[in-house]
LOTOR-445011 format. One record per residue (C-alpha): y, x, z. Coordinates in nm, 4 decimals. Layout:
<nodes>
<node py="Y" px="X" pz="Z"/>
...
</nodes>
This chain:
<nodes>
<node py="1.2135" px="-0.1076" pz="0.0343"/>
<node py="0.8545" px="-0.1957" pz="0.0999"/>
<node py="0.9237" px="-0.5318" pz="0.2477"/>
<node py="0.9324" px="-0.8425" pz="0.0418"/>
<node py="0.9677" px="-1.2145" pz="0.0561"/>
<node py="0.6745" px="-1.3768" pz="-0.1196"/>
<node py="0.8641" px="-1.6803" pz="-0.2430"/>
<node py="1.1477" px="-1.4842" pz="-0.3997"/>
<node py="0.9136" px="-1.2212" pz="-0.5308"/>
<node py="0.7089" px="-1.4829" pz="-0.7129"/>
<node py="1.0236" px="-1.6014" pz="-0.8883"/>
<node py="1.1243" px="-1.2483" pz="-0.9842"/>
<node py="0.7854" px="-1.1694" pz="-1.1304"/>
<node py="0.8542" px="-1.3751" pz="-1.4411"/>
<node py="1.0913" px="-1.1222" pz="-1.5989"/>
<node py="0.9621" px="-0.9777" pz="-1.9246"/>
<node py="1.0258" px="-0.7242" pz="-2.2019"/>
<node py="0.8398" px="-0.5153" pz="-2.4625"/>
<node py="0.6126" px="-0.2179" pz="-2.3935"/>
<node py="0.5318" px="0.1058" pz="-2.5674"/>
<node py="0.2099" px="0.3046" pz="-2.5704"/>
<node py="0.1327" px="0.6703" pz="-2.5057"/>
<node py="-0.2021" px="0.8463" pz="-2.5316"/>
<node py="-0.3366" px="1.0005" pz="-2.2106"/>
<node py="-0.3918" px="1.3715" pz="-2.1599"/>
<node py="-0.6765" px="1.4430" pz="-1.9174"/>
<node py="-0.7185" px="1.8205" pz="-1.9390"/>
<node py="-0.6673" px="2.0609" pz="-1.6484"/>
<node py="-0.3094" px="2.0711" pz="-1.5267"/>
<node py="-0.1259" px="2.3831" pz="-1.4130"/>
<node py="0.0221" px="2.4101" pz="-1.0652"/>
<node py="0.3824" px="2.2959" pz="-1.0356"/>
<node py="0.6635" px="2.5084" pz="-0.8993"/>
<node py="0.7307" px="2.2307" pz="-0.6433"/>
<node py="0.5126" px="2.3868" pz="-0.3728"/>
<node py="0.2866" px="2.6928" pz="-0.3401"/>
<node py="0.1237" px="2.7813" pz="-0.6708"/>
<node py="-0.2539" px="2.7784" pz="-0.6980"/>
<node py="-0.4424" px="3.0457" pz="-0.8960"/>
<node py="-0.6550" px="2.7791" pz="-1.0638"/>
<node py="-0.5935" px="2.4148" pz="-1.1375"/>
<node py="-0.7859" px="2.1014" pz="-1.0540"/>
<node py="-0.9381" px="1.9314" pz="-1.3586"/>
<node py="-0.9541" px="1.5547" pz="-1.3994"/>
<node py="-1.1953" px="1.3331" pz="-1.5906"/>
<node py="-1.0189" px="0.9964" pz="-1.6294"/>
<node py="-1.1885" px="0.6821" pz="-1.7574"/>
<node py="-1.0270" px="0.4411" pz="-2.0005"/>
<node py="-0.8440" px="0.1823" pz="-1.7859"/>
<node py="-0.9973" px="-0.1669" pz="-1.7761"/>
<node py="-0.8058" px="-0.4932" pz="-1.7410"/>
<node py="-0.9887" px="-0.6513" pz="-1.4470"/>
<node py="-0.7614" px="-0.9587" pz="-1.4262"/>
<node py="-0.7885" px="-1.0645" pz="-1.7920"/>
<node py="-0.9385" px="-1.4062" pz="-1.7137"/>
<node py="-0.6504" px="-1.4942" pz="-1.4770"/>
<node py="-0.3549" px="-1.6207" pz="-1.6791"/>
<node py="0.0030" px="-1.5550" pz="-1.5770"/>
<node py="0.1355" px="-1.2836" pz="-1.3501"/>
<node py="-0.1098" px="-1.0497" pz="-1.1732"/>
<node py="0.0538" px="-0.7808" pz="-0.9604"/>
<node py="0.0425" px="-0.5821" pz="-0.6365"/>
<node py="-0.3109" px="-0.4471" pz="-0.6334"/>
<node py="-0.4645" px="-0.2934" pz="-0.3227"/>
<node py="-0.8171" px="-0.1640" pz="-0.2734"/>
<node py="-1.1082" px="-0.0729" pz="-0.0448"/>
<node py="-1.4405" px="0.0931" pz="-0.1174"/>
<node py="-1.7884" px="0.1021" pz="0.0356"/>
<node py="-1.9339" px="0.4448" pz="-0.0522"/>
<node py="-2.2688" px="0.3498" pz="0.1025"/>
<node py="-2.3358" px="0.1078" pz="-0.1852"/>
<node py="-2.0966" px="0.2570" pz="-0.4453"/>
<node py="-1.8830" px="-0.0586" pz="-0.4367"/>
<node py="-1.5135" px="-0.1040" pz="-0.5163"/>
<node py="-1.3113" px="-0.4078" pz="-0.4050"/>
<node py="-0.9672" px="-0.4881" pz="-0.5518"/>
<node py="-0.7335" px="-0.7681" pz="-0.4456"/>
<node py="-0.3934" px="-0.8661" pz="-0.5830"/>
<node py="-0.1351" px="-1.1414" pz="-0.6141"/>
<node py="-0.2531" px="-1.3595" pz="-0.9002"/>
<node py="-0.5270" px="-1.6022" pz="-1.0107"/>
<node py="-0.3048" px="-1.8836" pz="-0.8740"/>
<node py="-0.3169" px="-1.7274" pz="-0.5266"/>
<node py="-0.4829" px="-1.4049" pz="-0.4210"/>
<node py="-0.7240" px="-1.2614" pz="-0.6764"/>
<node py="-1.0322" px="-1.0525" pz="-0.6033"/>
<node py="-1.2653" px="-0.8495" pz="-0.8228"/>
<node py="-1.5559" px="-0.6319" pz="-0.7150"/>
<node py="-1.7442" px="-0.3483" pz="-0.8812"/>
<node py="-2.1056" px="-0.2713" pz="-0.7795"/>
<node py="-2.1166" px="0.0521" pz="-0.9818"/>
<node py="-1.8309" px="0.2640" pz="-0.8557"/>
<node py="-1.5596" px="0.1123" pz="-1.0715"/>
<node py="-1.7428" px="0.1353" pz="-1.4049"/>
<node py="-1.7557" px="-0.2444" pz="-1.4415"/>
<node py="-1.6061" px="-0.5375" pz="-1.2494"/>
<node py="-1.7204" px="-0.8935" pz="-1.2002"/>
<node py="-1.5134" px="-1.1960" pz="-1.2958"/>
<node py="-1.2126" px="-1.2436" pz="-1.0643"/>
<node py="-1.2250" px="-1.4938" pz="-0.7782"/>
<node py="-0.9390" px="-1.6864" pz="-0.6224"/>
<node py="-0.9691" px="-1.6396" pz="-0.2486"/>
<node py="-0.9998" px="-1.9502" pz="-0.0296"/>
<node py="-0.6860" px="-2.0396" pz="0.1615"/>
<node py="-0.4589" px="-1.8593" pz="-0.0839"/>
<node py="-0.3780" px="-2.1387" pz="-0.3288"/>
<node py="-0.0533" px="-2.3296" pz="-0.2933"/>
<node py="-0.0727" px="-2.6362" pz="-0.0720"/>
<node py="0.2324" px="-2.8622" pz="-0.0279"/>
<node py="0.4650" px="-2.5885" pz="-0.1437"/>
<node py="0.2959" px="-2.3086" pz="0.0496"/>
<node py="0.2594" px="-1.9618" pz="-0.1012"/>
<node py="0.0476" px="-1.6528" pz="-0.0431"/>
<node py="0.1349" px="-1.2873" pz="-0.0874"/>
<node py="0.0728" px="-0.9320" pz="0.0371"/>
<node py="-0.3067" px="-0.8950" pz="0.0208"/>
<node py="-0.4889" px="-0.6239" pz="0.2158"/>
<node py="-0.8606" px="-0.5390" pz="0.2208"/>
<node py="-1.1097" px="-0.3386" pz="0.4251"/>
<node py="-1.4858" px="-0.2909" pz="0.4574"/>
<node py="-1.6506" px="-0.3058" pz="0.8003"/>
<node py="-1.9401" px="-0.0750" pz="0.8978"/>
<node py="-2.1890" px="-0.3581" pz="0.8348"/>
<node py="-2.0629" px="-0.3979" pz="0.4751"/>
<node py="-1.8624" px="-0.7153" pz="0.5325"/>
<node py="-1.5468" px="-0.7306" pz="0.3194"/>
<node py="-1.2326" px="-0.8625" pz="0.4883"/>
<node py="-0.9211" px="-0.9665" pz="0.2969"/>
<node py="-0.5960" px="-1.0553" pz="0.4710"/>
<node py="-0.2880" px="-1.2078" pz="0.3106"/>
<node py="0.0331" px="-1.3773" pz="0.4165"/>
<node py="0.1045" px="-1.7501" pz="0.3885"/>
<node py="0.4014" px="-1.9700" pz="0.4689"/>
<node py="0.3105" px="-2.3183" pz="0.5896"/>
<node py="0.4720" px="-2.5881" pz="0.8012"/>
<node py="0.7652" px="-2.3694" pz="0.9006"/>
<node py="0.5535" px="-2.0715" pz="1.0069"/>
<node py="0.4568" px="-1.7499" pz="0.8297"/>
<node py="0.1360" px="-1.5709" pz="0.9276"/>
<node py="-0.1743" px="-1.3852" pz="0.8050"/>
<node py="-0.4942" px="-1.5523" pz="0.6862"/>
<node py="-0.8220" px="-1.3574" pz="0.6915"/>
<node py="-1.1136" px="-1.4225" pz="0.4549"/>
<node py="-1.4558" px="-1.2590" pz="0.4796"/>
<node py="-1.7441" px="-1.1912" pz="0.2423"/>
<node py="-2.0893" px="-1.1051" pz="0.3741"/>
<node py="-2.2469" px="-1.0779" pz="0.0278"/>
<node py="-2.0509" px="-0.7798" pz="-0.1086"/>
<node py="-1.7726" px="-0.9879" pz="-0.2597"/>
<node py="-1.9838" px="-1.2511" pz="-0.4354"/>
<node py="-1.8247" px="-1.5256" pz="-0.2230"/>
<node py="-1.5647" px="-1.5609" pz="0.0532"/>
<node py="-1.4806" px="-1.7993" pz="0.3324"/>
<node py="-1.1712" px="-1.8226" pz="0.5509"/>
<node py="-1.2510" px="-1.6927" pz="0.8951"/>
<node py="-0.9116" px="-1.7260" pz="1.0664"/>
<node py="-0.5464" px="-1.8248" pz="1.0394"/>
<node py="-0.3476" px="-1.6104" pz="1.2802"/>
<node py="-0.0665" px="-1.8466" pz="1.3737"/>
<node py="0.2233" px="-1.6862" pz="1.5643"/>
<node py="0.3696" px="-1.7948" pz="1.8993"/>
<node py="0.7138" px="-1.8811" pz="1.7559"/>
<node py="0.8025" px="-2.1741" pz="1.5341"/>
<node py="1.0106" px="-2.0917" pz="1.2258"/>
<node py="0.9149" px="-1.7271" pz="1.2525"/>
<node py="0.9380" px="-1.4584" pz="0.9857"/>
<node py="0.6373" px="-1.2529" pz="0.8664"/>
<node py="0.5528" px="-1.0130" pz="0.5866"/>
<node py="0.3323" px="-0.7226" pz="0.4691"/>
<node py="-0.0023" px="-0.7087" pz="0.6490"/>
<node py="-0.2563" px="-0.4245" pz="0.6599"/>
<node py="-0.6149" px="-0.4538" pz="0.7817"/>
<node py="-0.8777" px="-0.1944" pz="0.8691"/>
<node py="-1.2090" px="-0.1794" pz="1.0527"/>
<node py="-1.2885" px="0.0718" pz="1.3249"/>
<node py="-1.6187" px="0.2580" pz="1.3564"/>
<node py="-1.7470" px="-0.0059" pz="1.6014"/>
<node py="-1.6527" px="-0.2939" pz="1.3708"/>
<node py="-1.3333" px="-0.3927" pz="1.5525"/>
<node py="-1.0771" px="-0.5261" pz="1.3070"/>
<node py="-0.7168" px="-0.4118" pz="1.3352"/>
<node py="-0.4381" px="-0.6044" pz="1.1620"/>
<node py="-0.0755" px="-0.4940" pz="1.1458"/>
<node py="0.2033" px="-0.7063" pz="1.0051"/>
<node py="0.5799" px="-0.7413" pz="1.0016"/>
<node py="0.6967" px="-1.0037" pz="1.2479"/>
<node py="1.0211" px="-1.1610" pz="1.3667"/>
<node py="1.0646" px="-1.4566" pz="1.6022"/>
<node py="1.3352" px="-1.6105" pz="1.3800"/>
<node py="1.3229" px="-1.6416" pz="1.0025"/>
<node py="1.6890" px="-1.7461" pz="1.0101"/>
<node py="1.7847" px="-1.3952" pz="1.1265"/>
<node py="1.6390" px="-1.2305" pz="0.8143"/>
<node py="1.8535" px="-1.1941" pz="0.5015"/>
<node py="1.7443" px="-1.0317" pz="0.1779"/>
<node py="1.8490" px="-0.8020" pz="-0.1032"/>
<node py="1.6515" px="-0.8874" pz="-0.4174"/>
<node py="1.6130" px="-0.6617" pz="-0.7209"/>
<node py="1.6437" px="-0.7949" pz="-1.0749"/>
<node py="1.3003" px="-0.6581" pz="-1.1715"/>
<node py="1.1471" px="-0.5915" pz="-0.8325"/>
<node py="1.0961" px="-0.7833" pz="-0.5120"/>
<node py="1.3126" px="-0.8107" pz="-0.2013"/>
<node py="1.4247" px="-0.5912" pz="0.0850"/>
<node py="1.5975" px="-0.6732" pz="0.4112"/>
<node py="1.9705" px="-0.6572" pz="0.4799"/>
<node py="1.9423" px="-0.7983" pz="0.8319"/>
<node py="1.6690" px="-0.9253" pz="1.0573"/>
<node py="1.4604" px="-0.9196" pz="1.3707"/>
<node py="1.1913" px="-0.7136" pz="1.1961"/>
<node py="0.9120" px="-0.5502" pz="1.3965"/>
<node py="0.5727" px="-0.3878" pz="1.3405"/>
<node py="0.2997" px="-0.5584" pz="1.5444"/>
<node py="-0.0782" px="-0.5218" pz="1.5787"/>
<node py="-0.3558" px="-0.7675" pz="1.6584"/>
<node py="-0.7290" px="-0.6979" pz="1.6813"/>
<node py="-1.0552" px="-0.8880" pz="1.6631"/>
<node py="-1.3924" px="-0.7942" pz="1.8123"/>
<node py="-1.5834" px="-1.0957" pz="1.6761"/>
<node py="-1.5605" px="-1.0564" pz="1.3003"/>
<node py="-1.2112" px="-1.2001" pz="1.2686"/>
<node py="-1.2796" px="-1.5363" pz="1.4346"/>
<node py="-1.0395" px="-1.4749" pz="1.7240"/>
<node py="-0.7523" px="-1.2293" pz="1.7615"/>
<node py="-0.5695" px="-1.0650" pz="2.0485"/>
<node py="-0.2070" px="-1.1303" pz="2.1312"/>
<node py="0.0500" px="-0.9161" pz="1.9507"/>
<node py="0.0941" px="-0.5547" pz="2.0522"/>
<node py="0.4433" px="-0.4290" pz="1.9697"/>
<node py="0.4015" px="-0.1017" pz="1.7820"/>
<node py="0.7688" px="-0.0248" pz="1.7244"/>
<node py="0.9861" px="0.0109" pz="2.0369"/>
<node py="1.2785" px="-0.2242" pz="2.0855"/>
<node py="1.1163" px="-0.5617" pz="2.0117"/>
<node py="1.2516" px="-0.8000" pz="1.8873"/>
<node py="1.5195" px="-0.5774" pz="1.7289"/>
<node py="1.3159" px="-0.2669" pz="1.6454"/>
<node py="1.4043" px="-0.2531" pz="1.2747"/>
<node py="1.0450" px="-0.1702" pz="1.1777"/>
<node py="0.8330" px="-0.2941" pz="0.8912"/>
<node py="0.5312" px="-0.2001" pz="0.6795"/>
<node py="0.2804" px="-0.0365" pz="0.9130"/>
<node py="-0.0423" px="0.0913" pz="0.7494"/>
<node py="-0.3104" px="0.1504" pz="1.0115"/>
<node py="-0.5911" px="0.4068" pz="1.0364"/>
<node py="-0.8646" px="0.4356" pz="1.3009"/>
<node py="-1.0108" px="0.7724" pz="1.4011"/>
<node py="-1.3821" px="0.8215" pz="1.4834"/>
<node py="-1.3099" px="0.8042" pz="1.8582"/>
<node py="-1.1289" px="0.4711" pz="1.8177"/>
<node py="-0.7748" px="0.6057" pz="1.8406"/>
<node py="-0.5344" px="0.4122" pz="1.6188"/>
<node py="-0.2787" px="0.5840" pz="1.3972"/>
<node py="0.0099" px="0.3883" pz="1.2446"/>
<node py="0.2821" px="0.4970" pz="1.0037"/>
<node py="0.5792" px="0.2624" pz="0.9839"/>
<node py="0.9214" px="0.2450" pz="0.8274"/>
<node py="1.1894" px="0.2233" pz="1.0947"/>
<node py="1.5456" px="0.1177" pz="1.0150"/>
<node py="1.8514" px="0.1904" pz="1.2216"/>
<node py="1.9686" px="-0.1417" pz="1.3652"/>
<node py="2.3386" px="-0.1996" pz="1.4196"/>
<node py="2.5531" px="-0.4927" pz="1.5245"/>
<node py="2.2953" px="-0.6699" pz="1.7418"/>
<node py="2.2411" px="-0.9679" pz="1.7415"/>
<node py="2.3001" px="-0.9877" pz="1.3639"/>
<node py="2.0605" px="-0.6910" pz="1.3319"/>
<node py="2.2153" px="-0.5139" pz="1.0357"/>
<node py="1.9627" px="-0.2716" pz="0.8827"/>
<node py="2.1095" px="0.0520" pz="0.7490"/>
<node py="1.8917" px="0.3569" pz="0.6726"/>
<node py="1.5283" px="0.4228" pz="0.7638"/>
<node py="1.2833" px="0.7039" pz="0.8352"/>
<node py="0.9040" px="0.7217" pz="0.8371"/>
<node py="0.7589" px="0.7225" pz="1.1895"/>
<node py="0.4115" px="0.8033" pz="1.3191"/>
<node py="0.2720" px="0.6602" pz="1.6412"/>
<node py="-0.0704" px="0.6513" pz="1.8068"/>
<node py="-0.2644" px="0.4370" pz="2.0522"/>
<node py="-0.5617" px="0.5624" pz="2.2525"/>
<node py="-0.6222" px="0.2357" pz="2.4390"/>
<node py="-0.6997" px="-0.0050" pz="2.1588"/>
<node py="-0.3402" px="-0.0877" pz="2.0783"/>
<node py="-0.2291" px="-0.1853" pz="2.4303"/>
<node py="0.0260" px="0.0979" pz="2.4410"/>
<node py="0.1737" px="0.3326" pz="2.1824"/>
<node py="0.2985" px="0.6894" pz="2.1883"/>
<node py="0.6654" px="0.7687" pz="2.1398"/>
<node py="0.7178" px="0.7461" pz="1.7620"/>
<node py="0.7567" px="1.0787" pz="1.5800"/>
<node py="1.0025" px="1.0943" pz="1.2914"/>
<node py="0.8309" px="1.2540" pz="0.9908"/>
<node py="1.0388" px="1.4871" pz="0.7754"/>
<node py="1.3832" px="1.4031" pz="0.9144"/>
<node py="1.5398" px="1.6618" pz="0.6845"/>
<node py="1.3961" px="1.4983" pz="0.3730"/>
<node py="1.6488" px="1.2163" pz="0.3699"/>
<node py="1.6376" px="0.8450" pz="0.4396"/>
<node py="1.5263" px="0.5187" pz="0.2827"/>
<node py="1.7994" px="0.2705" pz="0.2005"/>
<node py="1.7926" px="-0.1015" pz="0.2644"/>
<node py="1.7640" px="-0.1943" pz="-0.1030"/>
<node py="1.4269" px="-0.0214" pz="-0.1514"/>
<node py="1.2016" px="-0.3150" pz="-0.2403"/>
<node py="0.8541" px="-0.1566" pz="-0.2611"/>
<node py="0.6031" px="-0.0695" pz="0.0117"/>
<node py="0.7136" px="0.2712" pz="0.1332"/>
<node py="0.4665" px="0.4623" pz="0.3457"/>
<node py="0.0976" px="0.5485" pz="0.3296"/>
<node py="-0.1326" px="0.7351" pz="0.5669"/>
<node py="-0.4827" px="0.8811" pz="0.5302"/>
<node py="-0.7251" px="1.0586" pz="0.7644"/>
<node py="-0.9258" px="1.3560" pz="0.6398"/>
<node py="-1.2805" px="1.4399" pz="0.7516"/>
<node py="-1.1417" px="1.7348" pz="0.9483"/>
<node py="-0.8981" px="1.5129" pz="1.1402"/>
<node py="-0.5938" px="1.5987" pz="0.9290"/>
<node py="-0.3510" px="1.3099" pz="0.8881"/>
<node py="-0.1592" px="1.2828" pz="0.5617"/>
<node py="0.1552" px="1.0760" pz="0.5067"/>
<node py="0.3501" px="0.9903" pz="0.1909"/>
<node py="0.6825" px="0.8117" pz="0.1455"/>
<node py="0.9937" px="0.8331" pz="-0.0690"/>
<node py="1.3617" px="0.8644" pz="0.0118"/>
<node py="1.6769" px="0.7625" pz="-0.1697"/>
<node py="1.9868" px="0.9735" pz="-0.2265"/>
<node py="2.3178" px="0.8690" pz="-0.3813"/>
<node py="2.1572" px="0.8552" pz="-0.7263"/>
<node py="1.8015" px="0.9766" pz="-0.6743"/>
<node py="1.4592" px="0.8905" pz="-0.5361"/>
<node py="1.2174" px="1.1584" pz="-0.4134"/>
<node py="0.8494" px="1.1230" pz="-0.3195"/>
<node py="0.7157" px="1.3299" pz="-0.0295"/>
<node py="0.3918" px="1.4464" pz="0.1346"/>
<node py="0.3497" px="1.5773" pz="0.4889"/>
<node py="0.0447" px="1.6401" pz="0.7069"/>
<node py="-0.0432" px="1.6682" pz="1.0755"/>
<node py="-0.3298" px="1.8572" pz="1.2363"/>
<node py="-0.2638" px="1.7392" pz="1.5931"/>
<node py="-0.3096" px="1.3613" pz="1.5664"/>
<node py="0.0462" px="1.2997" pz="1.4508"/>
<node py="0.2292" px="1.4854" pz="1.7265"/>
<node py="0.3863" px="1.7291" pz="1.4785"/>
<node py="0.4118" px="1.7261" pz="1.0995"/>
<node py="0.4455" px="1.9864" pz="0.8269"/>
<node py="0.7628" px="2.0401" pz="0.6307"/>
<node py="0.7666" px="1.7699" pz="0.3597"/>
<node py="0.6694" px="1.8708" pz="0.0069"/>
<node py="0.8062" px="1.7014" pz="-0.3029"/>
<node py="0.5260" px="1.5302" pz="-0.4966"/>
<node py="0.6557" px="1.3851" pz="-0.8269"/>
<node py="0.8359" px="1.6459" pz="-1.0347"/>
<node py="1.1323" px="1.4148" pz="-1.0953"/>
<node py="1.3916" px="1.2745" pz="-0.8562"/>
<node py="1.5191" px="1.0022" pz="-1.0870"/>
<node py="1.6773" px="0.6951" pz="-0.9332"/>
<node py="1.3713" px="0.4730" pz="-0.9926"/>
<node py="1.0854" px="0.3550" pz="-0.7674"/>
<node py="0.8231" px="0.6110" pz="-0.6715"/>
<node py="0.5601" px="0.3933" pz="-0.5004"/>
<node py="0.3605" px="0.6551" pz="-0.3089"/>
<node py="0.0080" px="0.6493" pz="-0.1631"/>
<node py="-0.2344" px="0.9120" pz="-0.0336"/>
<node py="-0.6106" px="0.9335" pz="0.0210"/>
<node py="-0.8082" px="1.2146" pz="0.1789"/>
<node py="-1.0617" px="1.4259" pz="-0.0067"/>
<node py="-1.2729" px="1.7132" pz="0.1285"/>
<node py="-1.1448" px="1.8937" pz="0.4406"/>
<node py="-0.7903" px="2.0131" pz="0.3769"/>
<node py="-0.7516" px="1.8251" pz="0.0475"/>
<node py="-0.5278" px="1.5240" pz="-0.0207"/>
<node py="-0.4982" px="1.3192" pz="-0.3371"/>
<node py="-0.1528" px="1.1712" pz="-0.3901"/>
<node py="-0.0901" px="0.8838" pz="-0.6297"/>
<node py="0.2277" px="0.7098" pz="-0.7340"/>
<node py="0.3365" px="0.4248" pz="-0.9582"/>
<node py="0.6751" px="0.4836" pz="-1.1178"/>
<node py="0.9038" px="0.3989" pz="-1.4079"/>
<node py="1.0386" px="0.7541" pz="-1.4193"/>
<node py="0.9390" px="0.7778" pz="-1.7861"/>
<node py="1.1813" px="0.5814" pz="-2.0095"/>
<node py="0.8805" px="0.4093" pz="-2.1672"/>
<node py="0.8074" px="0.2250" pz="-1.8425"/>
<node py="0.5692" px="0.2148" pz="-1.5477"/>
<node py="0.2743" px="0.4520" pz="-1.5299"/>
<node py="0.0188" px="0.5533" pz="-1.2667"/>
<node py="0.0163" px="0.9220" pz="-1.1706"/>
<node py="-0.2000" px="1.1550" pz="-0.9602"/>
<node py="-0.1803" px="1.5004" pz="-0.8027"/>
<node py="-0.4031" px="1.7110" pz="-0.5724"/>
<node py="-0.2882" px="1.9121" pz="-0.2692"/>
<node py="-0.4567" px="2.1731" pz="-0.0493"/>
<node py="-0.3182" px="2.2563" pz="0.2953"/>
<node py="-0.4188" px="2.6211" pz="0.2394"/>
<node py="-0.3372" px="2.6654" pz="-0.1329"/>
<node py="-0.0604" px="2.4149" pz="-0.2026"/>
<node py="-0.0556" px="2.2012" pz="-0.5163"/>
<node py="-0.3734" px="2.2322" pz="-0.7204"/>
<node py="-0.2282" px="2.0599" pz="-1.0261"/>
<node py="0.0872" px="1.9295" pz="-1.1802"/>
<node py="0.1162" px="1.5485" pz="-1.1974"/>
<node py="-0.1286" px="1.3853" pz="-1.4382"/>
<node py="-0.1081" px="1.0366" pz="-1.5848"/>
<node py="-0.4003" px="0.8063" pz="-1.5051"/>
<node py="-0.2765" px="0.5041" pz="-1.7000"/>
<node py="-0.3056" px="0.5321" pz="-2.0761"/>
<node py="-0.0245" px="0.2897" pz="-2.1579"/>
<node py="0.3196" px="0.2278" pz="-2.0127"/>
<node py="0.4065" px="-0.1034" pz="-1.8500"/>
<node py="0.7351" px="-0.2725" pz="-1.9226"/>
<node py="0.9969" px="-0.1404" pz="-1.6835"/>
<node py="1.1662" px="-0.4776" pz="-1.6413"/>
<node py="0.8501" px="-0.6532" pz="-1.5163"/>
<node py="0.7736" px="-0.6164" pz="-1.1451"/>
<node py="0.4349" px="-0.4373" pz="-1.1096"/>
<node py="0.3884" px="-0.5161" pz="-0.7414"/>
<node py="0.4837" px="-0.3125" pz="-0.4379"/>
<node py="0.1461" px="-0.1381" pz="-0.3939"/>
<node py="-0.1493" px="-0.0112" pz="-0.5946"/>
<node py="-0.5171" px="0.0455" pz="-0.5175"/>
<node py="-0.6215" px="0.4025" pz="-0.4401"/>
<node py="-0.9489" px="0.5161" pz="-0.2788"/>
<node py="-1.2013" px="0.7981" pz="-0.2685"/>
<node py="-1.5607" px="0.6891" pz="-0.3291"/>
<node py="-1.6693" px="1.0502" pz="-0.2830"/>
<node py="-1.4800" px="1.3733" pz="-0.2110"/>
<node py="-1.4526" px="1.4373" pz="-0.5858"/>
<node py="-1.4440" px="1.0794" pz="-0.7202"/>
<node py="-1.1411" px="0.8498" pz="-0.7071"/>
<node py="-1.0807" px="0.4890" pz="-0.8083"/>
<node py="-0.7391" px="0.3375" pz="-0.8787"/>
<node py="-0.6001" px="-0.0066" pz="-0.9642"/>
<node py="-0.2420" px="-0.0962" pz="-1.0523"/>
<node py="-0.0289" px="-0.3714" pz="-1.1977"/>
<node py="0.1375" px="-0.3136" pz="-1.5329"/>
<node py="0.2789" px="-0.5314" pz="-1.8115"/>
<node py="0.1258" px="-0.3749" pz="-2.1221"/>
<node py="0.1386" px="-0.5141" pz="-2.4767"/>
<node py="0.0268" px="-0.7548" pz="-2.6083"/>
<node py="0.0812" px="-0.9427" pz="-2.2793"/>
<node py="0.3940" px="-0.7520" pz="-2.1809"/>
<node py="0.5674" px="-1.0547" pz="-2.0324"/>
<node py="0.3222" px="-1.0542" pz="-1.7397"/>
<node py="0.1376" px="-0.7871" pz="-1.5477"/>
<node py="-0.2361" px="-0.7349" pz="-1.5604"/>
<node py="-0.4400" px="-0.5392" pz="-1.3068"/>
<node py="-0.5796" px="-0.2187" pz="-1.4554"/>
<node py="-0.8544" px="-0.0083" pz="-1.2985"/>
<node py="-0.9778" px="0.3440" pz="-1.3722"/>
<node py="-1.1990" px="0.6095" pz="-1.2182"/>
<node py="-1.1121" px="0.9767" pz="-1.1856"/>
<node py="-1.3549" px="1.2633" pz="-1.1385"/>
<node py="-1.1926" px="1.5686" pz="-0.9800"/>
<node py="-1.3192" px="1.9255" pz="-1.0271"/>
<node py="-1.1533" px="2.1336" pz="-0.7573"/>
<node py="-1.0911" px="2.5039" pz="-0.8247"/>
</nodes>
């Protein structure tokens, strides 16, 4: 699933194998039969991917990204560079500076860091959050840069109320007034959490007191509120991985993965659905969660990647992506809501294939009524590749899937559980992903590319 254990994941990341290469086709793609056909197709202009982590030896994986359109800046963070790596681009992703290792992320007395997240505040400050495990506690650390990524300092360590707690995947975003919102996976007892670990992936949960929680800061990350429990049923809610979006009026939208919990107090986790919930009072209370696409199937408890992404369009449309697992299949989905998450459209299949491999899905909003959907998958026998597709709520799919990555990454090397995906402008996208490509196919590098989109 989307959840992982940083320590085990770091050990798994050392697997290696060979890679093969395929040239990229960037011409206009025809509409797929999986959804309403469009009369004309979107055309894509895709740059040659750049290795932005080349100066960081060893494994570099799990990219995630934020952009500042006001200054044409792109900010990528990932697991690597002996902690959490960061690279910034001042020219819209055309070039990147040398990677930095973020303060507070390097190992100290056996501690580890994982699961980076990044956002840009309205004043241009760049905030990066990541998880650490220290002195028997697991919690998020937040770093800040006030010079557009040239340097960072640690602004807070958000220690939890329980000793020997469990924590995982954090997300961070800034509201229109500069308030910072941080979600993360939290359980009072690490001993209650047991794992299922993939041979060439990371780890998922078999049991545990897993919950989606939110904390906020109104002073630039220096102090944080107490936890707000997003998923009902704390401490046995079965929820994890909760990306957060803030609307212009300050309302908070969260999409989380919610597992069915059985056999309390052992908290066995069985199958999961994607749920949407909303807060109109700053996170103090949350609406009754809405199950998105219940007829599309369920996630299983061996899914090791981050499953679930949400984006807000300029017209107020919410978009959600996720993938489900059948008996021998995996299907990526898109759904949208035009009433703040109260109801959702019938899910549409995004990747053309339903092979039993990861489809790590993410979505960003384009112009009104347009969503760009990306996914990282090893559905091609040559290995992992980054893909893209464009959707219109009035015209359906505007293209078949196109490949953004030029080369395939070795399928037996964990690429990370996320990738970076942002819109710098309504017709200009930037992506970053982990992939183990020859000649360094034993370890991942972080690759970045830009995509210009000509809509029909």
